[in-house]
C-alpha positions in Angstrom: -24.5 -3.4 15.5 -24.4 -1.3 12.4 -22.8 -2.5 9.2 -20.0 0.1 9.4 -19.1 -1.0 13.0 -18.9 -4.7 12.1 -15.4 -4.8 10.5 -14.0 -2.9 13.5 -15.5 -5.3 15.9 -14.1 -8.2 13.9 -10.6 -6.7 14.0 -10.9 -6.3 17.9 -12.1 -9.8 18.3 -9.1 -11.0 16.3 -6.6 -9.0 18.3 -8.1 -10.2 21.5 -7.8 -13.8 20.3 -4.1 -13.5 19.6 -1.4 -14.1 22.1 -0.8 -10.9 24.2 2.7 -10.2 22.8 1.6 -10.6 19.2 -1.4 -8.3 19.7 0.7 -5.6 21.4 3.3 -5.9 18.5 0.6 -5.3 15.8 -0.7 -2.3 17.8 2.8 -0.8 18.3 3.8 -1.5 14.7 0.7 0.4 13.4 1.2 3.3 15.8 4.9 3.8 15.1 5.0 2.9 11.4 1.7 3.6 9.6 1.2 1.3 6.6 0.3 2.7 3.2 -3.3 3.9 3.2 -4.6 1.3 0.7 -3.2 -1.4 3.0 -4.4 0.2 6.2 -7.9 0.3 4.8 -7.7 -3.3 3.9 -7.2 -4.2 7.6 -10.8 -3.3 8.3 -12.3 -4.9 5.2 -14.3 -8.1 5.4 -11.1 -10.1 4.7 -9.2 -8.4 7.6 -8.9 -11.6 9.6 -7.3 -13.4 6.8 -4.8 -10.6 6.1 -3.8 -10.3 9.8 -3.5 -14.0 10.1 -1.0 -13.8 7.4 1.3 -11.6 9.5 4.5 -13.1 10.8 5.7 -11.9 14.2 3.3 -9.0 14.0 4.7 -7.8 10.5 2.9 -8.1 7.2 4.7 -10.2 4.6 6.6 -8.1 2.1 5.2 -8.2 -1.3 7.5 -5.9 -3.3 7.8 -4.7 -6.9 11.1 -3.2 -8.2 10.9 -0.8 -11.1 13.8 0.6 -12.9 15.5 1.2 -16.3 17.4 -1.7 -17.9 20.7 -1.7 -16.2 19.5 0.2 -13.1 20.5 -2.5 -10.7 17.3 -4.4 -10.2 19.1 -7.7 -10.1 21.7 -6.5 -7.7 19.2 -5.1 -5.3 16.9 -8.1 -5.6 19.9 -10.4 -4.5 20.7 -8.1 -1.5 17.0 -8.0 -0.3 16.7 -11.7 -0.7 19.8 -12.4 1.3 18.8 -10.1 4.1 15.0 -10.4 4.3 12.7 -13.4 4.2 11.5 -13.1 0.5 11.4 -15.2 -2.6 12.6 -13.4 -5.7 10.7 -13.8 -9.0 12.8 -12.3 -11.8 11.2 -12.0 -15.2 14.7 -11.7 -16.7 15.8 -15.0 -15.0 12.7 -16.8 -16.2 13.2 -15.6 -19.7 16.8 -16.5 -19.8 16.0 -20.0 -18.4 13.4 -20.6 -21.1 15.6 -19.2 -23.8 18.5 -21.5 -22.8 16.2 -24.5 -22.6 14.8 -23.7 -26.1 11.1 -23.7 -25.0 8.5 -22.2 -27.3 8.2 -19.3 -25.0 12.0 -18.9 -25.0 12.2 -18.9 -28.8 9.4 -16.2 -29.0 11.1 -14.1 -26.5 14.5 -14.3 -28.0 13.2 -13.2 -31.4 11.5 -10.2 -29.9 14.5 -9.2 -27.8 16.9 -9.5 -30.7 14.8 -6.8 -32.5 15.1 -4.5 -29.4 11.5 -5.1 -28.4 10.1 -6.0 -25.0 8.6 -9.5 -24.6 4.8 -9.6 -25.2 2.3 -9.4 -22.3 0.9 -12.8 -23.2 4.3 -14.5 -22.6 5.2 -12.5 -19.5 1.9 -13.0 -17.8 2.0 -16.8 -18.3 5.5 -17.0 -16.8 4.8 -14.8 -13.7 1.4 -16.3 -13.0 2.9 -19.8 -12.9 5.6 -18.7 -10.3 3.2 -16.8 -8.1 0.9 -19.7 -7.9 3.6 -21.8 -6.2 3.9 -19.3 -3.2 1.9 -19.5 0.1 0.0 -16.6 1.5 2.6 -16.0 4.3 5.5 -16.0 2.0 7.1 -12.6 1.2 8.1 -12.1 -2.3 9.8 -9.6 -4.7 9.0 -9.1 -8.4 11.9 -8.0 -10.5 11.2 -6.7 -14.1 7.4 -7.3 -14.1 5.1 -5.7 -14.7 6.3 -3.4 -17.5 3.0 -2.3 -19.0 -0.4 -1.2 -17.7 -1.9 -4.4 -19.1 0.5 -6.4 -17.1 0.0 -4.4 -14.0 -3.8 -4.8 -14.1 -3.5 -8.5 -14.9 -1.1 -8.9 -12.0 -3.4 -7.1 -9.6 -6.3 -9.5 -10.7 -4.1 -12.5 -10.0 -2.8 -11.2 -6.6 -6.4 -10.4 -5.5 -7.5 -14.0 -6.3 -4.5 -15.1 -4.2 -5.3 -12.7 -1.4 -1.7 -11.3 -1.8 -1.8 -7.7 -2.9 1.3 -5.6 -3.6 2.2 -3.5 -0.6 5.3 -1.7 -1.9 6.7 -0.6 -5.2 10.2 0.9 -5.3 11.4 2.9 -8.2 15.2 2.8 -8.8 16.0 6.3 -10.1 19.5 6.1 -11.8 20.8 8.6 -14.3 20.8 7.4 -17.9 24.5 8.1 -18.5 25.4 5.9 -15.6 23.2 3.1 -16.9 24.7 3.3 -20.3 28.2 2.9 -19.0 27.1 -0.1 -16.9 25.6 -1.8 -20.0 28.8 -1.3 -22.0 30.8 -2.9 -19.3 28.4 -5.8 -18.6 29.1 -9.4 -19.2 26.7 -12.3 -18.2 26.8 -16.0 -17.5 23.7 -16.8 -19.6 22.6 -20.1 -18.0 22.5 -18.8 -14.5 21.9 -15.0 -15.2 24.9 -14.0 -13.0 26.1 -10.5 -14.1 29.6 -9.1 -14.1 30.8 -5.5 -14.6 34.4 -5.0 -15.8 34.6 -1.7 -13.8 33.3 -2.6 -10.3 32.4 -6.3 -10.3 34.8 -8.1 -12.6 35.1 -12.0 -12.7 38.1 -13.5 -10.9 39.3 -14.9 -14.3 38.8 -12.7 -17.3 35.9 -13.8 -19.4 34.9 -16.8 -17.1 32.1 -17.3 -14.6 33.4 -17.4 -11.0 31.2 -20.5 -10.2 31.2 -22.7 -13.2 34.2 -21.4 -15.1 32.1 -21.3 -18.3 32.5 -18.5 -20.8 30.9 -15.1 -20.2 28.8 -13.4 -23.0 27.3 -10.1 -23.9 23.5 -10.1 -24.0 22.3 -9.7 -27.6 20.6 -6.4 -26.6 23.7 -4.9 -24.8 24.8 -2.5 -27.5 24.3 1.3 -27.7 21.8 1.2 -30.6 19.5 -1.5 -29.2 19.9 -0.1 -25.7 18.7 3.4 -26.6 15.6 1.9 -28.3 14.9 -0.1 -25.0 15.4 3.0 -22.8 13.0 5.0 -24.9 10.4 2.3 -24.9 11.0 1.8 -21.1 10.2 5.4 -20.3 7.0 5.4 -22.5 5.7 2.3 -20.6 7.0 3.2 -17.1 5.4 6.7 -16.6 1.9 5.4 -16.6 3.0 2.5 -14.2 4.5 5.0 -11.8 1.3 7.1 -11.8 -0.8 4.0 -11.4 1.1 2.8 -8.2 1.4 6.4 -6.9 -2.3 6.6 -6.9 -2.4 3.3 -4.9 -0.2 5.0 -2.4 2.5 2.2 -2.5 5.2 3.9 -4.7 8.6 5.0 -3.3 11.3 6.5 -5.5 14.9 6.1 -4.4 17.7 7.9 -6.3 21.4 7.3 -6.7 24.3 6.6 -9.1 25.2 3.1 -7.7 23.6 0.2 -6.0 25.7 0.9 -2.9 24.1 4.3 -2.6 20.6 3.0 -3.1 20.6 -0.2 -1.0 20.9 1.6 2.4 17.7 3.5 1.5 16.0 0.3 0.6 17.2 -1.4 3.8 15.9 1.4 6.0 12.5 1.5 4.3 12.0 -2.3 4.6 13.1 -2.3 8.2 10.7 0.4 9.0 7.6 -1.1 7.3 8.3 -4.8 7.5 10.2 -7.3 9.6 13.7 -6.2 10.4 16.5 -8.0 8.4 18.4 -10.8 9.7 22.1 -9.7 9.5 24.1 -12.0 7.4 27.6 -13.3 8.5 29.1 -11.2 5.8 27.2 -8.0 7.0 28.3 -8.8 10.6 31.9 -9.2 9.6 31.8 -5.9 7.7 30.3 -4.2 10.8 33.2 -5.3 12.9 35.9 -4.2 10.5 
């Protein structure tokens, strides 16, 4: 057998060893819904047996990165995806707020940088994210919210994921107009300990100024003001353009546009249902469907 034919034979033996229904599901899934080229090529690499063994019910685990401007709705979309698909969410913002609230060394460094309108350093972010990824199993789907933000972070992340045999297989860019985002920021209030976000226009708290769950006071984030926000937006665009090109070249980037999270989420849902395991309808979703 030639070296080039060996990987194909390996994949055929793997499929033949699976239960008939699972093997058929994998074949049908690949015929009807081609995976990104980079991922498809990996199915016939020397580690193809491991990758296919990590499939659940014939579907690859979702390993998703959300990219978007500050205030684009990454947190909202992460929550919806987590509620309807089998994923764990790793939010760089939540991790930072947790460390800031606990007064850790990393939290103190991050708070100082954020107060000046700067993004948190690569060293701090990489340490936080690597620790969280190391806790997840190979079959666990996950979603990254807010990380990576720089090319250095992206390349370091790829190195970590390769070592864990859990490469990214989808990057979604939330494309929301800047004027819409600015208005969201001005109307935003946050429960700092939990990271719960309220908007006075479309998602106000039940009692003015108080968190719905704990009843504790809401606050504005230190960087939620026009001057600091404009600095953040400018820096975001400078850093994000190379990232978008990087993931586009990997053939895993999809850009979805809309003015609100309600406009964008149906696009996300359709995309995930097509490429990955269909969502499990929540009781809330079922109730809305009957109304």
